[in-house]
C-alpha positions as CSV (number, residue, x, y, z in Angstrom):
1,M,-0.3,34.3,7.0
2,K,-1.8,32.0,9.6
3,R,-1.5,28.3,9.9
4,Y,-4.4,25.9,10.2
5,Q,-4.8,22.5,11.8
6,V,-8.2,20.7,11.7
7,S,-9.7,17.5,13.1
8,S,-10.1,14.3,11.2
9,L,-13.8,15.1,10.9
10,A,-13.1,18.4,9.3
11,I,-10.8,16.9,6.6
12,L,-13.3,14.1,6.0
13,L,-15.9,16.7,5.3
14,S,-13.5,18.6,3.0
15,L,-12.9,15.5,1.0
16,L,-16.7,15.1,0.4
17,V,-18.0,18.6,-0.1
18,T,-18.6,20.2,-3.5
19,S,-16.7,23.1,-4.9
20,D,-19.4,25.5,-3.5
21,S,-19.0,24.1,0.0
22,L,-15.2,24.6,-0.3
23,S,-15.7,28.2,-1.2
24,S,-17.9,28.7,1.9
25,S,-15.4,27.0,4.1
26,R,-12.7,29.3,2.8
27,S,-14.7,32.4,3.4
28,S,-15.2,31.4,7.1
29,Q,-11.3,31.6,7.4
30,S,-11.4,35.4,6.7
31,A,-8.4,35.9,9.0
32,N,-6.2,34.5,6.2
33,K,-5.9,37.6,3.9
34,D,-3.5,35.9,1.4
35,L,-6.0,34.2,-0.8
36,Y,-3.4,33.0,-3.3
37,S,-1.4,31.0,-0.6
38,P,-2.1,27.2,-0.4
39,E,-3.8,25.8,2.6
40,I,-2.1,22.9,4.5
41,V,-4.4,20.6,6.4
42,L,-2.8,18.1,8.7
43,V,-4.9,15.1,9.9
44,K,-2.4,12.8,11.5
45,P,-0.8,13.5,13.9
46,A,-3.3,16.2,14.8
47,K,-0.5,18.2,16.4
48,G,3.2,17.8,17.6
49,G,4.5,18.2,21.1
50,F,4.4,14.6,22.1
51,T,6.9,11.8,22.9
52,T,6.9,8.4,21.2
53,N,8.9,5.2,21.3
54,L,7.9,4.4,17.6
55,N,10.8,5.1,15.3
56,T,8.3,6.0,12.3
57,I,5.3,8.2,12.2
58,V,3.0,8.8,9.1
59,L,2.0,12.3,8.1
60,E,-1.5,12.4,6.5
61,G,-3.3,15.4,5.3
62,L,-4.3,17.5,2.4
63,V,-2.9,20.6,0.5
64,L,-5.4,23.0,-1.2
65,S,-4.6,25.6,-3.6
66,Y,-7.8,27.5,-4.5
67,K,-6.6,30.1,-7.0
68,L,-3.5,28.6,-8.8
69,P,-2.0,25.2,-9.4
70,L,0.5,23.9,-6.8
71,I,4.0,23.9,-8.1
72,E,5.9,22.3,-5.2
73,I,5.3,20.7,-1.8
74,T,8.3,20.1,0.6
75,F,8.6,18.0,3.7
76,S,11.6,18.8,6.0
77,Q,12.9,17.2,9.2
78,N,15.4,19.0,11.4
79,K,16.2,21.4,8.5
80,T,16.9,18.5,6.1
81,V,14.6,18.1,3.0
82,L,12.9,14.6,3.2
83,F,10.7,14.9,0.1
84,R,10.1,17.6,-2.6
85,K,7.2,16.9,-5.0
86,K,5.6,18.6,-7.9
87,P,2.0,17.6,-8.0
88,A,0.8,16.1,-11.3
89,A,-1.8,17.8,-13.4
90,G,-5.2,16.8,-11.8
91,A,-3.8,16.8,-8.3
92,D,-2.3,20.4,-8.3
93,R,-5.3,22.0,-6.7
94,R,-6.1,19.3,-4.2
95,F,-3.2,17.2,-3.1
96,P,-3.8,14.5,-0.4
97,F,-0.6,13.1,1.2
98,S,0.7,10.2,3.3
99,V,4.3,10.4,4.2
100,P,6.2,8.1,6.5
101,V,8.9,9.9,8.5
102,K,11.6,8.0,10.3
103,L,12.3,9.9,13.5
104,Q,15.7,10.8,14.8
105,P,16.5,10.1,18.5
106,G,15.5,13.1,20.5
107,A,13.6,16.2,19.1
108,N,12.3,16.2,15.7
109,Q,11.1,19.4,14.0
110,I,8.9,18.7,11.0
111,I,7.9,21.3,8.5
112,I,5.5,21.1,5.5
113,E,5.7,23.8,2.9
114,A,3.6,24.4,-0.2
115,R,3.7,27.1,-2.9
116,N,2.2,28.2,-6.1
117,D,3.2,31.0,-8.5
118,K,1.9,33.7,-6.2
119,G,2.0,32.5,-2.6
120,A,3.5,30.1,-0.1
121,S,2.4,28.4,3.1
122,K,4.3,26.8,5.9
123,L,3.0,24.4,8.7
124,A,5.6,23.6,11.5
125,L,4.7,20.9,14.0
126,E,5.7,21.3,17.5
127,S,8.7,19.2,18.3
128,I,8.1,15.5,18.3
129,F,10.4,13.6,20.8
130,Y,11.5,10.1,19.9
131,D,12.6,8.1,22.9
132,S,14.7,5.4,21.5
133,G,15.7,4.0,24.8
134,S,18.5,1.5,24.4
135,G,17.7,0.4,21.0
136,S,14.7,-1.6,22.1
137,N,12.9,-3.6,19.4
138,S,9.7,-2.1,20.5
139,A,10.6,1.1,18.9
140,K,10.2,-0.5,15.5
141,P,6.8,-0.8,13.6
142,N,5.3,-4.2,12.9
143,L,5.5,-6.2,9.7
144,I,2.4,-8.4,9.2
145,V,2.4,-11.0,6.4
146,L,-0.5,-13.1,5.2
147,A,0.3,-15.7,2.5
148,L,-2.6,-17.6,0.8
149,G,-1.7,-20.6,-1.4
150,I,-4.8,-22.2,-2.9
151,S,-3.8,-25.4,-4.5
152,S,-6.8,-27.6,-4.0
153,Y,-10.4,-27.0,-5.0
154,H,-13.6,-28.9,-5.0
155,D,-13.4,-28.6,-8.8
156,P,-10.3,-30.9,-9.5
157,S,-9.6,-29.2,-12.8
158,L,-8.4,-26.1,-10.9
159,K,-5.5,-27.8,-9.0
160,L,-2.4,-25.6,-8.8
161,G,0.7,-27.7,-8.2
162,T,3.1,-24.9,-7.1
163,A,0.8,-22.7,-5.0
164,E,1.8,-24.2,-1.7
165,F,5.6,-24.1,-2.4
166,D,5.2,-20.5,-3.6
167,V,3.7,-19.2,-0.4
168,D,5.9,-21.3,1.9
169,E,9.1,-20.0,0.4
170,F,7.7,-16.4,0.3
171,A,6.8,-16.6,4.1
172,K,10.2,-18.1,4.9
173,R,12.0,-15.2,3.2
174,M,9.8,-12.6,4.8
175,S,10.2,-14.1,8.3
176,A,13.9,-13.6,7.9
177,G,14.1,-10.4,6.0
178,G,12.5,-7.6,8.2
179,A,15.1,-7.2,11.1
180,C,16.5,-3.9,10.0
181,L,13.1,-2.2,9.7
182,F,10.6,-4.0,11.9
183,Q,10.0,-6.0,15.1
184,T,10.0,-9.8,14.6
185,P,7.6,-10.3,11.7
186,K,4.3,-11.8,12.2
187,V,3.6,-14.3,9.4
188,K,0.5,-16.5,8.8
189,V,0.3,-19.1,6.0
190,I,-3.1,-20.6,4.9
191,K,-2.8,-23.1,2.1
192,G,-4.2,-26.1,0.4
193,T,-7.7,-27.3,1.6
194,E,-7.5,-24.9,4.5
195,T,-8.0,-21.9,2.3
196,T,-11.8,-21.8,2.6
197,R,-13.7,-18.6,2.3
198,R,-14.1,-18.5,6.1
199,A,-10.4,-19.0,6.6
200,V,-9.4,-16.2,4.1
201,L,-11.8,-13.8,5.7
202,A,-10.4,-14.8,9.2
203,G,-6.8,-14.2,7.8
204,L,-7.9,-10.7,6.8
205,S,-9.3,-10.0,10.2
206,W,-6.1,-11.3,11.8
207,L,-4.1,-8.9,9.6
208,S,-6.2,-5.9,10.7
209,T,-6.0,-6.8,14.3
210,E,-2.2,-7.1,14.3
211,A,-1.7,-3.7,12.7
212,Q,-1.3,-1.3,15.7
213,S,0.0,1.9,14.2
214,D,0.0,3.9,11.0
215,A,3.7,3.0,10.6
216,D,3.0,-0.8,10.5
217,V,3.3,-2.6,7.1
218,K,1.0,-5.4,6.0
219,V,1.9,-7.7,3.1
220,I,-0.5,-10.1,1.4
221,F,0.8,-12.7,-1.1
222,I,-2.0,-14.5,-3.0
223,R,-1.3,-17.5,-5.2
224,G,-4.5,-19.0,-6.7
225,W,-7.2,-18.8,-9.4
226,T,-9.3,-15.8,-10.1
227,T,-12.5,-15.3,-12.2
228,R,-15.1,-12.6,-13.0
229,D,-18.8,-12.6,-12.5
230,S,-21.2,-11.5,-15.1
231,A,-20.9,-7.9,-14.0
232,G,-17.1,-8.0,-14.3
233,N,-16.3,-8.2,-10.6
234,A,-13.1,-10.0,-9.7
235,F,-13.1,-12.9,-7.3
236,L,-10.4,-15.0,-5.6
237,L,-11.5,-18.6,-5.8
238,T,-11.1,-20.4,-2.5
239,S,-10.9,-24.1,-1.8
240,D,-14.7,-24.1,-1.3
241,H,-15.1,-23.4,-5.1
242,G,-16.7,-26.1,-7.2
243,S,-17.8,-26.1,-10.8
244,D,-21.3,-25.0,-9.8
245,S,-20.3,-22.6,-7.0
246,E,-21.9,-19.3,-6.2
247,L,-19.1,-16.8,-6.1
248,E,-20.6,-14.5,-3.4
249,I,-21.1,-17.6,-1.1
250,N,-17.9,-19.7,-1.6
251,D,-15.3,-17.1,-2.8
252,V,-13.9,-13.7,-2.0
253,S,-14.2,-10.6,-4.1
254,F,-11.1,-8.5,-4.5
255,E,-13.2,-5.5,-3.9
256,L,-13.7,-6.9,-0.3
257,I,-10.0,-7.5,0.1
258,W,-9.2,-4.0,-1.2
259,R,-11.8,-2.5,1.2
260,R,-10.5,-4.4,4.2
261,L,-6.9,-3.2,3.6
262,K,-8.1,0.4,3.0
263,S,-10.0,0.5,6.4
264,T,-7.2,-0.8,8.7
265,R,-4.2,1.0,10.2
266,G,-0.8,0.9,8.6
267,R,0.4,0.7,5.0
268,S,-0.3,-2.3,2.8
269,V,1.3,-4.2,-0.1
270,L,-0.8,-6.6,-2.1
271,L,1.0,-9.2,-4.3
272,V,-1.3,-11.3,-6.5
273,D,-0.2,-14.2,-8.7
274,T,-3.3,-15.6,-10.3
275,N,-4.4,-18.0,-13.1
276,I,-7.5,-17.2,-15.0
277,S,-10.6,-19.4,-14.7
278,G,-14.2,-19.2,-16.0
279,I,-14.4,-16.3,-18.3
280,G,-10.9,-17.0,-19.2
281,A,-10.0,-15.1,-22.5
282,G,-12.0,-12.2,-21.6
283,F,-10.5,-11.7,-18.1
284,S,-7.7,-9.2,-19.0
285,A,-10.1,-7.0,-21.1
286,T,-10.9,-4.8,-18.1
287,P,-7.7,-3.5,-16.5
288,W,-7.1,-4.3,-12.9
289,T,-6.7,-0.5,-12.4
290,E,-10.4,-0.1,-13.1
291,V,-11.4,-3.1,-10.9
292,L,-9.3,-1.8,-8.0
293,Q,-9.2,2.1,-7.9
294,P,-5.9,3.5,-6.3
295,I,-6.4,4.3,-2.7
296,S,-4.3,6.1,-0.1
297,N,-2.5,3.3,1.8
298,V,-2.4,0.3,-0.4
299,S,0.0,-0.6,-3.3
300,A,-0.5,-3.7,-5.4
301,V,1.4,-5.8,-8.0
302,I,-0.9,-8.2,-9.9
303,Q,0.1,-10.8,-12.4
304,T,-2.6,-12.7,-14.3
305,S,-1.8,-15.6,-16.7
306,R,-3.3,-18.5,-18.4
307,P,-2.8,-21.8,-16.7
308,A,0.8,-23.2,-16.5
309,T,2.2,-21.1,-19.3
310,G,6.0,-21.2,-18.9
311,E,5.9,-22.3,-15.3
312,S,8.7,-24.3,-13.7
313,T,8.0,-27.4,-11.6
314,S,8.8,-25.8,-8.2
315,H,7.5,-22.1,-8.5
316,S,5.3,-19.9,-10.8
317,I,7.1,-17.4,-12.9
318,F,5.8,-14.6,-10.8
319,T,7.1,-16.2,-7.6
320,M,10.5,-16.9,-9.1
321,A,10.9,-13.2,-10.0
322,L,9.5,-12.2,-6.6
323,L,11.9,-14.3,-4.6
324,E,14.7,-12.9,-6.8
325,A,13.5,-9.4,-5.9
326,L,13.9,-10.2,-2.2
327,S,17.6,-9.8,-2.5
328,P,20.2,-7.1,-3.3
329,K,19.4,-7.7,-7.1
330,A,16.4,-5.4,-6.8
331,D,18.0,-2.8,-4.5
332,S,18.5,-0.1,-7.2
333,S,19.1,2.6,-4.6
334,S,21.8,0.5,-2.8
335,N,20.4,1.3,0.6
336,R,20.0,-2.4,1.5
337,V,16.3,-2.1,1.7
338,I,13.7,-3.1,-0.9
339,D,10.7,-0.8,-1.4
340,V,7.6,-1.3,-3.4
341,D,8.8,0.8,-6.4
342,E,12.0,-1.3,-6.6
343,L,10.0,-4.5,-6.3
344,S,7.7,-3.3,-9.0
345,A,10.5,-2.3,-11.4
346,W,12.2,-5.6,-11.0
347,L,9.0,-7.6,-11.6
348,R,8.1,-5.5,-14.6
349,K,11.4,-6.3,-16.2
350,R,12.1,-9.8,-15.0
351,I,8.8,-11.6,-15.6
352,P,8.9,-11.1,-19.4
353,E,12.5,-12.3,-19.4
354,L,11.7,-15.5,-17.5
355,A,8.6,-16.3,-19.7
356,K,9.0,-14.9,-23.3
357,G,5.7,-13.3,-24.4
358,K,4.2,-12.9,-20.9
359,L,2.9,-9.5,-20.1
360,P,4.4,-7.6,-17.3
361,P,2.4,-7.2,-14.1
362,T,-0.1,-4.5,-13.4
363,I,1.2,-1.9,-10.8
364,I,-1.3,0.0,-8.6
365,R,0.5,2.6,-6.6
366,A,-0.9,3.9,-3.3
367,A,-2.6,7.2,-4.4
368,T,-1.2,9.6,-1.9
369,V,2.1,7.9,-0.7
370,L,4.9,10.1,-1.7
371,K,7.7,7.7,-0.5
372,P,7.3,4.0,-1.5
373,V,6.7,1.5,1.3
374,E,9.9,-0.3,2.5
375,F,9.2,-3.7,3.5
376,Y,12.4,-6.0,3.2
377,C,15.9,-5.9,4.2
378,A,18.3,-6.8,1.3
379,K,21.5,-8.3,2.9
């Protein structure tokens, strides 16, 4: 059985081709006589045998099983199993993956294994050497935080009293809560009348520019109003919005935000606390999971509610639960780190407790991430 590594272009083509094309690609690999064995395609890193001063790398690629469903995929580091996954139905023939691996000082031998009922494959990277130096901060990935608090609008009926307090407190917590995982966090707050369409787009560009590696983590917290156009597209209303505004001109579509996050380096967490404007009662009819299709590197937690229902005078219900989660309370694994799954579980439980009758938030999990993104140190 032979091992295969291909270029980023090759895997891009493999993700786009039809089943007939896949058959042709398989036939060209006639040296592999074991047709039942899964094929492991690694895109990032393209190969091992390098030295890095970053303490985390991200493995990205695809496992294909042409004849039989996959029953198990395993990732190991220095003979220790990191993750073991049984692909769900629908992903058991073609399984894309994105796996962060925290490197150990010195040599790291990483092995990916996949098997079905009649065959198994193994891909072993050449040793990756992590040069930790003297514990330099530069070895850690970046945490980049963008907080948007839109409290003031051209349409005065849309004023949100808590939005600026919400994003200020969140930014303060994130600035102080990343030391165990990241370099000094980079935090930008845009709020009040400054949250124009132009400023929001500039903030997204800043977020993209600051992300330097696949191990970096980007967090966006949005507190403001949303609406839908006649086609059902969701928009974040900026401070440019007036009662007669054109959404495409004055506001920012969530599809654009989603696309920006997808196309930049690193992993992303999108936290959205919105009130519903315009279409109002019909807003929740189309699930967010249909508006924002799951993608490989972005997880999201989205709460939509009607104006001011059960809100406190200082923070929204969502923000109250979010700030609680940035503490040991949400650390269900007791590892002193909060990841996206722990945050989601806390918000799903806590929001209905704080506001009786309020629906739990929508969770959109990154499509190919096997290990949830860690983004906060719970002291």
